[in-house]
N, C-alpha and C positions, 0 to 999 in steps of 0.2 A: 805053521810055519805061513804057509796062502795070507792066511791073515795082514800076516808079519809083511812077506812080501810087498803088497798087493801095498799095503798102508807107504809103507817105508819109503819102498822105490826101491829097498835092496834085498839081499837074497837073505839070508837062513837057513845053514845045512840044519840034517839030521842034527849031528851031533852037538852045533849046537842049543836048537832048542832043549834039545834034553839034558843041555849045561848049563843052561837060563832058567828049568820048573824045577831043577837039584835048588840053583842057586838060591833061590827067592822064595821065604814062609812063604804058606797061606794061613793068613789068623781067622779068629773064629768075630764073631762081628758086635763081643766085648769088646775081643782089641783090637779092632776096629776101632770102632767108637769111641775110647779113649785117644784114639792115637788123636782124633781129630781138640780132643779137647784143651786154651787156651791156660799159658801157663808163664808168664812173661810176657806177652803180649800175645807170643804164638802159643803156634800147635807143633809137637813135635811130626805130625803128619810134614806143614808146610813147614819144618824145616828141613832133613829129607828136599823137595819137590825145588826149593832151593838151589841145594846147593847140586841136585840133578843137573840145573839149568845153570848155575856157574859151571859148569863143571859142561856141558853140550856148547855152553859161548866160547869158557875158553880150549878146545877141542876146537873149536869155527866150526861144526858140527849146526848154528842156528842162524838166521838170518837174524841180521837188527829188526826187520818189523817183526816176527816175536815172537823175538827174547825182553820188548818191551810187553808185548802182549803175556808172556807165558811169568813176569817174576810179577805181575799182578797177581794171580796166583783167585782170582776173581768166581772164579770156576769149581773151588778146589768148597765143597759143604758135605755136610753128611748129612744131609736132608734125605735120601733114599734108603742111608742104614735103620735113621731114626721110625722110617715109616716101613720099615721090617722088620724092626722092636715093638712099632703098638700092636699090638692087640687087632687082630680083625674085626672089621665094626659088622653086624648081626642084622 
């Protein structure tokens, strides 16, 4: 909660944090990698993130400058997940 509060500048109660954890599933590594696979030009993850950005924009939560940057989603990559998946070099 401290990170959320510091990062967003908003307050999250203990009850909200518990509900957030219960409502958001944790995915295994292979499942996460599958979310990055592109089909029909975009990945499942990029579609989800685009929907979140659209919702935040419509609800007035995004600054106009942030909207353009977030819509590109250029920073969304599986590079670190693939690094975890790769066997360790000896």
